[in-house]
C-alpha positions as CSV (number, residue, x, y, z in Angstrom):
1,M,-51.3,17.2,-101.8
2,L,-52.4,13.6,-101.1
3,L,-50.1,13.4,-98.1
4,A,-51.5,16.7,-96.8
5,L,-55.1,15.5,-97.1
6,I,-54.3,12.2,-95.4
7,G,-51.7,13.0,-92.8
8,V,-52.4,16.7,-91.8
9,E,-55.4,18.3,-90.2
10,W,-57.1,20.2,-92.9
11,S,-57.2,23.4,-90.8
12,R,-53.4,23.3,-90.7
13,I,-52.9,23.0,-94.5
14,P,-53.2,26.7,-95.3
15,A,-50.5,27.4,-92.6
16,V,-48.1,24.9,-94.2
17,L,-48.7,26.6,-97.6
18,Y,-48.1,30.0,-96.2
19,A,-45.0,29.0,-94.2
20,T,-43.5,27.5,-97.4
21,S,-44.4,30.5,-99.6
22,V,-42.8,33.1,-97.3
23,D,-39.7,31.2,-96.3
24,Q,-36.7,33.2,-97.4
25,L,-34.7,30.1,-98.5
26,T,-37.6,28.7,-100.4
27,V,-38.1,31.9,-102.3
28,S,-34.4,32.2,-103.1
29,I,-34.1,28.7,-104.4
30,V,-37.3,28.9,-106.5
31,L,-36.1,32.2,-108.1
32,A,-32.7,30.7,-108.7
33,T,-34.3,27.7,-110.4
34,F,-36.4,30.0,-112.6
35,G,-33.1,31.8,-113.5
36,I,-31.3,28.5,-114.3
37,M,-34.1,27.5,-116.6
38,L,-34.2,30.9,-118.3
39,L,-30.4,30.7,-118.8
40,S,-30.9,27.2,-120.3
41,Q,-33.7,28.3,-122.7
42,L,-31.7,31.4,-123.8
43,Y,-28.7,29.2,-124.6
44,K,-30.9,27.4,-127.0
45,E,-32.8,30.4,-128.5
46,T,-29.5,32.3,-129.1
47,R,-27.9,29.1,-130.5
48,L,-24.9,29.6,-128.1
49,I,-25.3,25.9,-127.2
50,N,-24.7,24.9,-130.9
51,R,-21.6,27.1,-131.1
52,M,-20.3,25.6,-127.9
53,S,-20.8,22.0,-128.9
54,E,-19.6,22.5,-132.5
55,S,-16.4,24.3,-131.5
56,L,-15.6,21.7,-128.9
57,S,-16.1,18.9,-131.4
58,R,-13.6,20.6,-133.8
59,I,-11.0,21.1,-131.0
60,I,-11.0,17.4,-129.9
61,N,-9.8,15.0,-132.5
62,N,-10.7,11.8,-130.7
63,P,-14.2,10.4,-131.1
64,K,-14.1,8.6,-127.7
65,I,-13.3,11.8,-125.9
66,V,-15.9,13.8,-127.9
67,I,-18.6,11.2,-127.0
68,G,-17.6,11.6,-123.3
69,V,-17.3,15.4,-123.2
70,L,-20.2,16.6,-125.4
71,P,-23.1,15.0,-123.4
72,A,-21.5,16.4,-120.2
73,V,-21.2,19.9,-121.6
74,L,-24.8,19.8,-122.8
75,G,-25.7,18.4,-119.4
76,L,-24.7,21.9,-118.0
77,L,-28.2,22.9,-119.3
78,P,-30.6,21.3,-116.8
79,V,-33.4,20.5,-119.2
80,A,-35.8,17.6,-118.5
81,G,-35.0,14.9,-121.1
82,G,-32.0,16.9,-122.2
83,A,-30.1,13.8,-123.3
84,L,-32.1,14.2,-126.6
85,M,-30.0,17.3,-127.3
86,S,-26.7,15.4,-127.3
87,A,-28.0,12.2,-128.9
88,P,-27.4,13.4,-132.6
89,L,-23.9,14.5,-131.8
90,V,-23.0,11.3,-130.0
91,D,-24.6,9.3,-132.8
92,S,-22.4,10.9,-135.5
93,E,-19.2,10.4,-133.5
94,A,-20.2,6.8,-132.5
95,E,-20.6,5.9,-136.1
96,K,-16.9,6.3,-136.6
97,L,-16.4,3.6,-134.0
98,E,-19.1,1.4,-135.3
99,L,-20.9,1.1,-132.0
100,K,-24.1,-0.8,-131.4
101,P,-27.3,1.3,-130.7
102,E,-27.5,0.1,-127.1
103,R,-23.9,1.2,-126.4
104,K,-24.5,4.6,-128.1
105,A,-27.6,5.0,-125.8
106,Y,-25.6,4.1,-122.7
107,L,-22.7,6.5,-123.5
108,N,-25.1,9.4,-124.2
109,L,-27.1,8.7,-121.0
110,W,-24.1,8.0,-118.7
111,F,-21.8,10.8,-119.7
112,R,-24.6,13.4,-119.7
113,H,-25.1,12.7,-116.0
114,T,-21.5,12.5,-114.8
115,I,-21.4,16.3,-114.4
116,F,-24.3,16.9,-112.0
117,P,-22.7,15.7,-108.7
118,V,-20.1,18.5,-109.0
119,Y,-22.1,21.1,-110.9
120,P,-22.7,24.0,-108.5
121,I,-25.8,25.3,-110.2
122,S,-27.5,21.9,-110.6
123,Q,-31.1,22.4,-109.3
124,F,-31.0,19.0,-107.6
125,L,-27.7,19.8,-105.8
126,I,-28.9,23.2,-104.7
127,I,-32.1,21.8,-103.2
128,T,-30.2,19.1,-101.3
129,A,-27.8,21.7,-99.9
130,A,-30.7,24.0,-98.9
131,L,-32.8,21.3,-97.3
132,T,-29.9,19.9,-95.2
133,G,-28.4,23.3,-94.3
134,M,-25.1,22.5,-96.0
135,T,-23.2,24.6,-98.6
136,V,-23.1,23.4,-102.3
137,T,-19.3,23.7,-102.2
138,S,-19.0,21.2,-99.3
139,L,-21.1,18.6,-101.2
140,V,-19.2,19.2,-104.5
141,L,-15.8,18.6,-102.8
142,R,-16.9,15.3,-101.3
143,Q,-18.3,14.1,-104.7
144,I,-15.3,14.9,-106.9
145,P,-13.7,11.4,-106.4
146,V,-17.1,9.8,-107.2
147,V,-17.3,11.7,-110.5
148,V,-13.8,10.6,-111.4
149,V,-14.9,7.0,-110.9
150,M,-18.0,7.6,-112.9
151,V,-16.0,8.9,-115.9
152,L,-13.5,6.0,-115.7
153,V,-16.3,3.4,-115.4
154,G,-18.2,5.0,-118.4
155,Y,-15.0,4.9,-120.5
156,V,-14.2,1.3,-119.6
157,I,-17.7,-0.1,-120.1
158,G,-18.7,2.1,-123.0
159,F,-15.5,1.6,-125.1
160,W,-14.6,-2.0,-124.0
161,K,-12.7,-3.9,-126.7
162,L,-13.0,-1.2,-129.4
163,P,-10.3,-0.4,-132.0
164,K,-8.2,2.7,-131.7
165,S,-10.2,5.7,-132.8
166,R,-9.4,7.5,-136.0
167,C,-8.3,11.1,-135.6
168,K,-9.3,14.0,-137.8
169,D,-7.0,15.8,-140.1
170,E,-4.4,17.4,-137.9
171,T,-3.4,20.1,-140.4
172,V,-6.9,21.4,-140.6
173,Q,-7.3,21.1,-136.8
174,R,-4.1,23.1,-136.2
175,S,-5.1,25.9,-138.5
176,D,-8.5,26.3,-136.8
177,S,-7.6,25.5,-133.2
178,R,-7.3,29.1,-132.0
179,S,-10.6,30.2,-133.5
180,N,-12.4,27.1,-132.3
181,L,-11.0,27.6,-128.7
182,K,-12.1,31.2,-128.8
183,G,-15.5,30.3,-130.0
184,F,-15.9,27.7,-127.2
185,L,-14.7,30.1,-124.5
186,V,-17.1,32.8,-125.6
187,A,-20.1,30.5,-125.8
188,F,-19.2,28.9,-122.4
189,S,-18.5,32.2,-120.6
190,P,-22.1,32.7,-119.2
191,I,-22.0,29.2,-117.6
192,L,-18.4,29.8,-116.4
193,A,-19.2,33.2,-114.9
194,T,-22.2,31.6,-113.1
195,I,-20.1,28.8,-111.6
196,V,-17.2,31.0,-110.5
197,V,-19.5,33.5,-108.8
198,A,-21.5,30.7,-107.1
199,V,-18.4,29.0,-105.8
200,C,-16.7,32.3,-104.7
201,L,-19.9,33.5,-102.8
202,G,-20.2,30.0,-101.2
203,L,-16.7,30.2,-99.9
204,S,-16.8,33.9,-98.9
205,G,-18.1,33.2,-95.4
206,F,-20.8,35.9,-95.7
207,G,-23.5,33.3,-95.0
208,L,-25.2,33.8,-98.4
209,S,-25.5,30.0,-99.0
210,K,-27.8,29.5,-96.0
211,A,-30.3,31.9,-97.5
212,G,-29.8,30.6,-101.1
213,F,-28.5,34.0,-102.3
214,D,-25.2,32.7,-103.6
215,V,-26.7,30.8,-106.5
216,L,-29.4,33.5,-107.1
217,I,-26.7,36.2,-107.5
218,A,-24.6,33.9,-109.7
219,I,-27.5,33.2,-112.0
220,V,-28.2,36.9,-112.5
221,V,-24.5,37.4,-113.4
222,G,-24.6,34.5,-115.9
223,L,-27.8,35.9,-117.5
224,L,-26.1,39.4,-117.8
225,V,-23.0,37.9,-119.4
226,L,-25.2,35.9,-121.9
227,I,-27.2,38.9,-122.8
228,M,-24.0,40.9,-123.5
229,I,-22.2,38.4,-125.6
230,S,-25.2,37.2,-127.6
231,K,-26.7,40.7,-128.0
232,V,-30.1,39.0,-127.5
233,T,-33.1,41.0,-128.8
234,F,-36.1,41.7,-126.6
235,P,-38.4,39.2,-128.5
236,I,-35.9,36.4,-128.1
237,F,-35.5,37.2,-124.4
238,L,-39.3,37.0,-123.9
239,K,-39.6,33.7,-125.9
240,P,-38.7,31.4,-122.9
241,F,-41.4,33.0,-120.8
242,K,-44.0,31.5,-123.2
243,S,-42.8,27.9,-122.6
244,W,-44.6,25.9,-119.9
245,G,-41.4,23.9,-119.3
246,I,-39.7,26.8,-117.5
247,Y,-42.6,27.1,-115.0
248,G,-43.0,23.4,-114.5
249,I,-39.4,22.9,-113.3
250,T,-39.7,26.0,-111.1
251,A,-42.9,24.6,-109.6
252,A,-41.0,21.4,-108.9
253,A,-38.5,23.3,-106.8
254,Y,-41.3,24.9,-104.8
255,G,-42.9,21.4,-104.5
256,A,-39.7,20.0,-103.0
257,F,-39.9,22.5,-100.1
258,L,-43.7,22.1,-99.8
259,L,-43.3,18.3,-99.6
260,R,-40.7,18.7,-96.8
261,N,-42.9,20.9,-94.8
262,T,-45.9,18.7,-95.3
263,M,-44.0,15.6,-94.2
264,D,-42.8,17.6,-91.1
265,A,-46.4,18.5,-90.3
266,A,-47.6,14.9,-90.8
267,G,-44.8,13.7,-88.4
268,I,-43.4,11.1,-90.9
269,S,-39.9,11.3,-89.5
270,S,-41.0,10.2,-86.0
271,I,-41.8,6.7,-87.4
272,F,-38.2,6.2,-88.5
273,K,-36.8,7.8,-85.4
274,T,-38.4,5.1,-83.3
275,L,-36.8,2.4,-85.5
276,V,-33.3,4.0,-85.2
277,T,-33.4,4.7,-81.5
278,G,-34.6,1.2,-80.9
279,G,-31.6,-0.2,-82.7
280,N,-33.7,-1.9,-85.3
281,V,-32.2,-0.3,-88.4
282,D,-28.7,1.0,-89.1
283,I,-28.7,4.7,-90.0
284,V,-26.5,4.0,-93.1
285,I,-29.2,1.7,-94.5
286,L,-31.7,4.5,-94.2
287,L,-29.4,7.0,-95.8
288,V,-28.9,4.7,-98.7
289,F,-32.2,3.1,-99.4
290,I,-34.8,5.7,-98.5
291,P,-33.6,8.3,-101.0
292,M,-32.7,5.7,-103.6
293,I,-36.1,4.0,-103.6
294,L,-38.1,7.3,-103.5
295,A,-36.1,8.7,-106.5
296,F,-36.3,5.4,-108.4
297,M,-40.1,5.2,-107.9
298,T,-40.9,8.8,-108.7
299,G,-38.3,9.3,-111.5
300,S,-37.7,12.7,-109.8
301,P,-34.4,13.5,-108.0
302,S,-35.7,16.6,-106.3
303,G,-38.9,14.9,-105.1
304,G,-37.0,11.9,-103.9
305,V,-34.4,13.9,-102.0
306,A,-36.9,16.2,-100.5
307,A,-39.0,13.3,-99.1
308,A,-35.9,11.5,-97.9
309,I,-34.5,14.5,-96.1
310,S,-37.9,15.2,-94.5
311,I,-38.1,11.6,-93.3
312,L,-34.5,11.6,-91.9
313,A,-34.7,15.1,-90.4
314,G,-35.9,13.8,-87.0
315,V,-33.5,10.9,-87.0
316,I,-30.0,12.5,-87.7
317,A,-28.2,15.7,-87.5
318,F,-27.2,16.6,-91.1
319,S,-23.5,17.0,-92.1
320,S,-21.9,17.3,-95.5
321,K,-21.0,13.6,-95.1
322,N,-24.5,12.2,-94.8
323,A,-26.0,14.9,-97.0
324,S,-23.7,13.8,-99.8
325,L,-24.7,10.1,-99.3
326,I,-28.4,11.1,-99.4
327,Y,-27.7,13.1,-102.6
328,M,-25.8,10.3,-104.4
329,S,-28.3,7.7,-103.3
330,A,-31.2,9.7,-104.7
331,Y,-29.2,10.6,-107.8
332,L,-28.2,7.1,-108.7
333,G,-31.7,5.8,-108.0
334,Y,-33.1,8.5,-110.4
335,T,-30.4,7.7,-113.0
336,M,-31.4,4.1,-113.3
337,A,-35.2,4.7,-113.0
338,P,-37.1,3.5,-116.1
339,T,-39.3,6.6,-115.8
340,H,-36.2,8.9,-116.2
341,L,-37.0,11.1,-119.2
342,C,-33.4,11.1,-120.5
343,R,-33.4,7.3,-120.6
344,V,-36.8,7.1,-122.3
345,F,-35.8,9.7,-125.0
346,T,-32.3,8.2,-125.5
347,V,-33.6,4.6,-125.9
348,D,-36.2,5.8,-128.4
349,Y,-33.7,7.9,-130.4
350,F,-31.2,5.1,-130.8
351,K,-33.9,2.5,-131.6
352,T,-32.9,0.1,-128.8
353,T,-34.6,-1.3,-125.7
354,L,-34.3,-0.6,-121.9
355,G,-33.1,-4.1,-121.2
356,K,-30.2,-3.8,-123.6
357,V,-29.1,-0.5,-122.1
358,Y,-29.5,-1.8,-118.5
359,K,-26.8,-4.4,-119.0
360,Y,-24.3,-1.4,-119.2
361,V,-26.1,0.8,-116.7
362,I,-26.4,-1.6,-113.8
363,P,-22.6,-2.4,-113.4
364,S,-21.9,1.3,-113.8
365,I,-24.3,2.1,-111.0
366,L,-22.9,-0.6,-108.7
367,A,-19.3,0.6,-109.3
368,T,-20.3,4.2,-108.6
369,Y,-22.2,3.2,-105.5
370,A,-19.1,1.3,-104.2
371,A,-17.1,4.4,-104.7
372,T,-19.7,6.5,-102.9
373,L,-19.8,4.2,-99.9
374,A,-16.0,4.1,-99.8
375,I,-15.8,7.9,-99.6
376,Y,-18.5,7.9,-96.9
377,V,-16.6,5.3,-94.8
378,L,-13.1,6.7,-95.3
379,F,-13.7,10.4,-95.1
């Protein structure tokens, strides 16, 4: 809004609002975001998320693996500050390893966010793909190696010099393993159905991704599966609609597209185009630092990436290669931001400080960024 008032003729502002509101891609992504948030809220209201995490905890008999997997599984629900959901589970498993509070906080924060670069229905990933004209699948494929590095880095730094973990009673585990696995698969099926449909439609070649229909259709399928397996009642189904959170995240998705169009109308990208064409700044530096700084300053991945893509739109032709670098730069900038809600909630829950957690986060970010740049250069 401030940018529009400063950089755009006031008579043109209604036209920018209208163009954003009727754009097919914008409408599809906003509806998909609303569906993702509805799916997330229904998972909590029907307690499917509890069944999924509890059954997974019983299947795995290694506290280190449980600590790594549970935050990532709960990270499938894109809730602002959602690390608070996994914190109690991580805390109980971490007690078996006698971990310090700052290490517990790091593990909860880091492993929750390892899933997002390859999660096809992540709002942040969907917006990045939509704004750059890429498919979600093309970005996911490039980012798989980075996620592998993130997991390895988190495991090494988080469990450095710890004694071998104590396993649960194997007899009890064997007797219950089948029922626990069945419970997990049933609870996980709405998310699994959503992912499978989104990926299949993205790879189908029908062009649904360009209009944002692939994710929208996949979310509808996921919601139908959840309703069927949980036998959700009408009052429970309506409950998420009374929460302001679901509308706030949906509005943020619309805001990302509105910000892009406002920056286009204000001619922001022309400033950077002059720098690049004059040979003053290397394009890779812009791809790295613009999204990272914006996401770090705002504590918002979608806002950071929308602004960065709008700035760079007049400078480069987007490809899956540079779109992935923009995404990872904004993502890592957001992950280490002190205003990141997951960080704030986690630090508060484990009664530690930002400074103590950063001594684990910073080397993790540097190692992940090295892997990101290596993938960019080599492939």
